[in-house]
C-alpha positions in Angstrom: 4.5 40.2 14.3 1.5 42.6 14.8 -0.5 42.4 18.2 -3.9 40.8 18.0 -5.3 43.2 20.5 -4.0 46.4 22.2 -5.1 48.6 25.0 -3.8 52.1 24.1 -3.6 54.7 27.0 -6.7 53.3 28.7 -8.1 55.0 31.8 -11.3 54.2 33.6 -12.7 56.4 36.2 -15.6 55.7 38.6 -17.0 58.2 41.0 -14.2 58.8 43.4 -12.1 56.1 42.1 -9.5 55.8 39.3 -9.7 52.1 38.5 -7.3 52.2 35.6 -4.7 54.9 34.7 -3.1 55.4 31.2 -2.4 51.6 30.7 -1.1 50.5 27.3 -0.5 46.8 26.5 -0.1 44.6 23.5 -1.2 41.0 23.3 0.3 38.9 20.5 -1.0 35.8 18.4 0.0 32.4 19.9 1.0 33.9 23.3 -0.2 33.3 26.8 0.1 36.6 28.6 -0.3 36.6 32.3 -2.1 39.6 33.9 -1.0 39.9 37.6 -1.7 42.1 40.5 -3.5 42.4 43.8 -7.3 42.4 44.1 -8.2 45.9 43.1 -5.0 46.5 41.0 -7.0 47.0 37.8 -6.9 43.5 36.1 -10.7 43.2 36.1 -11.2 46.7 34.8 -8.8 46.1 31.9 -10.3 42.9 30.8 -13.8 44.4 31.0 -12.5 47.2 28.6 -11.0 44.6 26.3 -14.3 42.5 26.3 -16.9 45.3 26.0 -18.2 45.4 29.4 -16.8 48.9 30.1 -16.0 51.8 27.7 -12.8 53.4 28.7 -13.0 57.0 30.1 -9.9 57.7 28.1 -7.9 55.7 25.5 -9.1 53.0 23.1 -8.8 49.5 21.9 -7.1 48.2 18.7 -8.1 44.9 17.3 -5.8 43.5 14.4 -4.6 46.9 13.7 -8.1 48.7 13.7 -9.4 50.9 16.3 -12.6 49.4 17.7 -15.5 50.5 20.0 -17.3 47.9 21.9 -20.7 49.1 23.2 -21.5 45.7 25.0 -20.0 42.3 25.4 -21.8 41.0 22.4 -19.9 43.3 20.2 -16.6 41.9 21.5 -17.9 38.3 21.0 -18.8 39.1 17.4 -15.3 40.3 16.8 -13.7 37.1 18.3 -13.1 38.1 21.8 -14.2 35.7 24.5 -14.0 35.4 28.3 -14.0 32.4 30.6 -15.0 33.7 34.0 -14.1 32.3 37.3 -17.7 31.6 37.8 -18.5 29.6 34.7 -21.4 30.6 32.5 -22.9 27.1 31.9 -26.6 26.6 31.5 -26.9 23.6 33.8 -30.3 22.3 32.3 -29.0 22.3 28.7 -27.0 19.7 27.0 -23.3 20.1 26.3 -24.1 20.6 22.6 -26.8 23.2 23.4 -24.2 25.0 25.6 -21.6 24.9 22.9 -24.0 26.5 20.3 -25.7 28.8 22.7 -26.4 32.0 20.8 -25.5 30.6 17.5 -28.0 27.7 17.1 -28.3 26.3 13.6 -31.8 25.8 12.3 -33.4 23.4 9.9 -36.5 25.2 8.7 -38.3 26.5 11.9 -36.6 24.0 14.2 -33.1 23.7 15.8 -30.8 21.3 13.9 -30.0 19.2 17.0 -28.5 16.4 14.9 -25.9 18.9 13.5 -25.2 20.4 16.9 -24.6 17.1 18.5 -22.3 15.9 15.6 -20.2 19.0 15.4 -20.0 19.3 19.3 -18.9 15.7 19.6 -16.2 16.2 16.9 -14.8 19.2 18.8 -14.9 17.4 22.1 -13.2 14.3 20.5 -10.5 16.6 19.1 -9.9 18.0 22.6 -9.4 14.4 23.8 -12.0 14.7 26.5 -14.4 12.1 27.5 -17.5 14.1 27.3 -20.7 13.2 25.4 -22.4 16.0 23.5 -25.9 14.9 24.7 -25.0 14.9 28.4 -26.9 17.5 30.6 -24.4 20.1 31.7 -25.2 19.9 35.4 -24.0 16.2 35.4 -20.4 17.3 34.5 -17.6 17.9 36.9 -16.1 21.5 37.3 -13.2 20.4 35.0 -15.5 19.0 32.4 -17.5 22.3 32.4 -14.2 24.2 31.8 -13.6 22.0 28.7 -17.1 22.9 27.4 -16.3 26.5 27.9 -13.2 25.9 25.7 -15.2 24.1 23.1 -17.6 27.1 22.9 -14.5 29.3 22.1 -13.5 26.8 19.4 -16.9 26.8 17.7 -17.0 30.6 17.7 -13.3 30.8 16.4 -12.2 33.1 19.1 -9.1 35.3 18.3 -8.6 36.4 21.9 -9.4 34.3 25.0 -9.5 35.8 28.5 -9.2 33.3 31.3 -9.9 34.5 34.9 -8.7 32.0 37.5 -9.6 29.1 35.3 -7.9 26.5 37.6 -9.4 27.7 40.8 -11.8 24.7 41.3 -9.6 22.0 39.5 -7.4 19.3 40.8 -3.8 18.9 39.8 -4.7 16.3 37.1 -7.5 18.5 35.8 -5.2 21.5 35.6 -2.8 19.5 33.4 -5.7 18.6 31.1 -6.6 22.4 30.9 -3.1 23.3 30.1 -3.0 20.8 27.3 -6.0 22.7 25.8 -4.3 26.0 26.3 -1.2 24.7 24.4 -3.5 23.7 21.5 -5.1 27.2 21.4 -1.6 28.7 21.4 -0.5 26.5 18.5 -3.6 27.8 16.5 -2.3 31.5 17.1 -5.1 32.3 19.6 -4.1 35.1 22.0 -4.7 34.1 25.6 -4.8 36.6 28.5 -4.4 34.6 31.6 -5.3 35.8 35.1 -4.2 33.7 38.2 -3.0 34.2 41.7 -1.1 30.9 41.5 2.2 32.0 40.4 3.5 28.6 39.8 1.0 28.4 36.9 2.5 31.5 35.4 5.8 29.8 35.0 4.3 26.6 33.7 2.1 28.1 30.9 2.8 31.8 30.2 5.1 33.5 27.8 5.0 37.1 29.1 3.7 38.6 32.4 2.4 42.2 33.1 2.1 43.3 36.7 -0.6 46.0 37.5 -0.7 47.9 40.8 -3.1 50.6 41.9 -4.5 50.9 38.4 -1.1 51.3 36.7 1.2 49.1 34.6 4.4 48.4 36.6 6.4 45.9 34.5 6.0 43.6 31.5 8.5 40.9 31.3 9.2 37.6 29.6 8.5 34.9 32.1 11.7 33.2 31.5 13.6 36.3 32.4 11.8 36.9 35.8 11.3 35.1 39.2 8.4 34.6 41.5 10.0 36.9 44.2 10.5 39.6 41.6 6.8 39.5 40.4 5.5 39.4 44.0 7.7 42.5 44.9 6.2 44.3 41.9 2.7 43.4 42.7 2.9 44.6 46.4 5.5 47.3 46.0 7.7 45.8 48.6 9.4 42.4 49.6 6.7 40.5 51.7 9.5 38.3 53.2 8.3 34.9 54.7 5.3 34.5 52.4 3.5 31.9 54.6 4.5 33.5 58.0 5.5 30.1 59.2 5.5 30.0 63.0 5.9 27.1 65.4 2.6 26.6 67.1 2.2 25.1 70.6 -0.6 22.6 70.6 -3.3 23.2 73.3 -6.3 21.4 74.5 -8.7 19.3 72.4 -11.2 21.5 70.6 -13.0 19.3 68.2 -13.1 15.5 68.0 -14.9 13.5 65.2 -15.5 9.8 65.5 -16.7 7.5 62.8 -18.5 10.2 60.8 -20.2 8.6 57.8 -22.6 10.1 55.1 -23.4 7.4 52.4 -21.9 7.9 49.0 -19.9 11.0 50.1 -17.4 9.9 53.0 -16.9 7.0 55.4 -15.6 6.5 59.0 -14.0 9.9 59.3 -12.2 10.2 62.7 -9.7 13.0 63.8 -9.0 15.3 66.6 -8.2 19.1 66.2 -6.5 21.1 69.0 -6.0 24.7 69.9 -3.1 26.5 68.7 -2.6 24.3 65.5 -3.5 24.4 61.8 -4.9 21.0 60.6 -5.1 20.8 56.9 -7.2 18.4 54.7 -5.6 17.7 51.4 -6.7 15.6 48.6 -8.1 15.6 45.0 -11.2 17.4 44.2 -14.1 15.1 44.8 -12.3 13.3 47.7 -15.1 14.3 50.2 -13.3 17.1 52.1 -16.0 19.8 51.7 -18.7 17.4 52.5 -17.1 16.4 55.8 -16.7 20.1 56.7 -20.3 21.0 55.9 -21.5 18.1 57.9 -19.4 19.2 60.9 -20.9 22.7 60.5 -24.5 21.4 60.5 -25.2 22.0 56.8 -25.5 18.3 56.0 -26.8 15.5 58.3 -24.5 12.4 59.0 -25.7 9.0 58.7 -23.6 7.9 61.7 -20.8 9.0 63.8 -20.2 11.5 66.7 -18.9 15.1 67.0 -17.5 16.5 70.2 -16.8 20.2 70.9 -14.6 20.9 73.9 -15.2 17.4 75.0 -19.0 17.6 74.8 -20.9 15.6 72.4 -22.9 17.8 70.1 -25.7 17.2 67.4 -26.0 20.1 65.1 -29.3 20.4 63.3 -28.2 23.5 61.3 -25.2 25.9 60.9 -26.9 28.1 63.6 -26.2 25.4 66.1 -22.6 25.2 65.0 -22.1 29.0 65.2 -23.6 29.1 68.7 -21.0 26.4 69.8 -18.2 28.6 68.6 -17.6 27.2 65.1 -17.3 29.4 62.1 -16.9 28.3 58.4 -15.7 30.0 55.2 -17.4 27.9 52.5 -15.8 27.0 49.3 -18.2 28.9 47.0 -18.5 32.2 48.6 -21.1 33.5 46.0 -23.4 30.6 46.3 -23.2 29.7 50.0 -21.2 32.4 51.7 -22.6 35.9 50.9 -25.7 37.9 50.4 -24.5 39.5 47.1 -27.2 42.3 47.1 -26.6 43.5 50.5 -23.9 45.8 52.1 -20.5 44.9 53.2 -21.6 45.7 56.8 -24.6 43.5 56.8 -22.5 40.5 55.5 -19.8 41.1 58.0 -21.9 41.3 61.1 -24.6 38.8 60.2 -23.7 35.8 62.7 -22.9 38.2 65.5 -26.2 40.2 65.5 -28.1 38.1 68.2 -25.4 38.7 70.8 -24.8 42.3 69.9 -28.4 43.6 69.6 -30.0 46.1 71.9 -32.8 45.1 74.3 -36.1 43.8 72.8 -34.2 42.7 69.7 -33.4 46.1 68.1 -30.3 46.3 66.1 -27.2 48.0 67.5 -26.5 50.1 64.4 -23.5 52.1 66.1 -21.8 48.7 66.9 -22.4 47.4 63.4 -20.7 50.6 61.8 -17.9 50.8 64.2 -17.1 47.0 64.1 -17.3 47.0 60.3 -14.9 49.9 59.9 -12.4 48.3 62.3 -12.3 45.0 60.4 -12.3 46.7 57.0 -9.2 48.6 58.1 -7.6 45.6 59.9 -8.0 43.3 56.8 -7.4 46.1 54.2 -10.7 45.5 52.5 -10.9 47.7 49.4 -14.4 49.2 49.6 -15.8 52.7 49.1 -17.7 52.3 52.5 -19.4 49.9 54.8 -22.6 50.5 52.8 -21.1 49.3 49.4 -23.0 46.3 47.9 -20.6 43.4 48.4 -21.5 41.9 45.1 -19.6 44.9 43.5 -16.4 44.0 45.3 -13.6 42.0 43.7 -13.6 38.3 44.7 -10.5 38.7 46.9 -12.2 41.5 49.0 -15.5 39.5 49.2 -13.3 36.6 50.8 -11.7 39.1 53.2 -15.2 40.1 54.4 -16.1 36.4 55.0 -13.0 36.1 57.1 -13.7 39.1 59.1 -17.3 37.8 59.7 -16.0 35.0 61.9 -13.4 37.0 63.5 -16.1 39.3 64.8 -18.1 36.3 65.7 -15.4 35.3 68.2 -15.3 31.8 66.8 -13.1 29.2 68.7 -12.9 26.9 65.8 -12.5 28.1 62.2 -13.2 25.8 59.3 -11.7 27.4 56.2 -12.6 25.8 52.9 -10.2 27.1 50.1 -10.0 30.4 51.9 -7.3 32.1 49.8 -8.9 31.1 46.5 -9.0 34.3 44.4 -6.9 36.3 46.9 -3.8 38.1 45.8 -0.3 37.4 47.2 -0.3 40.3 49.7 -3.8 39.5 51.0 -2.7 35.9 51.3 0.3 36.9 53.3 -1.8 39.1 55.6 -4.3 36.3 56.0 -1.7 33.9 57.2 -0.7 36.5 59.9 -4.3 36.8 61.0 -4.5 33.0 61.2 -1.4 33.1 63.5 -2.9 35.7 65.7 -6.0 33.6 66.0 -4.1 30.6 67.1 -2.1 32.6 69.6 -5.3 33.5 71.3 -6.2 29.8 71.7 -8.2 29.2 68.4 -8.3 26.1 66.3 -8.0 26.2 62.5 -9.1 23.4 60.1 -8.3 24.2 56.5 -9.2 22.5 53.2 -6.9 23.6 50.4 -6.2 22.3 47.0 -3.0 24.4 46.8 -0.1 22.2 47.5 2.3 24.9 48.4 -0.1 26.4 50.9 -0.7 23.0 52.7 2.9 22.5 53.0 3.7 26.0 53.9 1.3 26.6 56.7 0.2 23.2 58.3 1.1 21.6 61.6 -0.6 18.4 60.6 -2.2 17.2 57.3 -4.9 14.6 56.8 -5.1 13.4 53.3 -8.5 12.2 51.9 -9.0 9.7 49.0 -12.4 8.6 47.7 -14.3 9.6 50.9 -11.8 8.3 53.4 -8.8 9.5 55.3 -5.8 7.7 53.7 -3.1 9.1 55.9 -1.7 11.7 58.4 1.5 13.8 58.0 3.5 15.8 60.4 6.7 17.7 60.4 9.2 16.9 57.6 6.8 14.3 56.3 4.5 17.1 54.9 5.8 17.2 51.4 4.5 17.0 47.9 5.5 13.4 47.3 3.7 12.1 50.3 0.6 14.2 49.9 0.3 13.1 46.2 0.9 9.4 47.1 -1.7 9.4 49.8 -4.1 11.4 47.6 -3.9 9.2 44.5 -2.4 5.8 45.2 
């Protein structure tokens, strides 16, 4: 069988950085090929070459036996190469049908043929066995439904190669299975799928082959059935990372945060819990259970209808996140690009932002020496891959952006950390380093509340787990009771 698409001796050099070095890879019809590696390993650079975003410095791309040159992404799309990005490219104010036909709209005379668009779109959606109406406005869809619309767009354009970048990062377990069913259909139709994910369990569930990149170079390509998770991890990081979750017995300290009867209509009801120093308290549950809304309310980003919040035994009423920050609470938000980062400013400015008031010189002048020294120290400590503190953070990989967010709250000397999906989009080595930093934070008397949709993570790091279902806490788990069966039962029954 001939490969659908090939990267042949591809190298990409940016000023001062070799992002990809002499990489050759074949991707075949009807296979799901995993592309693995740490953040900065070269995965994004390779898929951007394959999809026309970058032109390789050296080497070339072969599509169906013919050498091709893509000058832009439109060239690649015209040749049947499509990308589903981690941040979905849905036009929220258009209908589902308008999204599916975006860029290839059929016309009837001088007008769009909306009847045809709606009819064909609905036929595609029905064939996918998804309960979505073609006339629905896209912003009214869930994240999982928007993923299905992205796949419908590929079907209408008859894509030969589909690149999926972290497609399950915002989906529940049930929604992930629905996505995998669509991937299986694409595979049976001989579509080539290049699959990027940091969730290794998915690789063994859906992929046929796996390639590991490290420092811009190809390390191995193996059949998934002939390898193990530990082998893949070792090749990604170049060493054995040992106890992946850095599990450590934590000693519970004093009460740090207490929530009583917190309610916000149509989002969550009667939420009560206590979080202590020296422990990791995890919130588990399906997407949409209300976990993020609870955390944003505690952090002052939303206003509760009723209920009380106590910090260090004192009742508080936060009118904004600024009040929460002043009380020693830091929060890494679920959507780093929308609510966490200033994408057009520097790594340094993003990192020190909440700490500026207490580290400024007299009369409100910025302490630029402190900013630079602190930023360099945290970049080194968290192994953030960036050319300098002055690099624009929007140009960093997602994992490195997440590290900067974590560093922000460490610099701010927060006592309570609320971490909403903090390891989403972070590679295995960075996760391991992050878990070590969490343990260090706890050893110093800190308190961590984590929201995670990754079941192994919840089981691997938690001292206690509160499970939410439909806006309410459905149960609490500790010790040996923190297992998959109990979590799923409390989250869904």
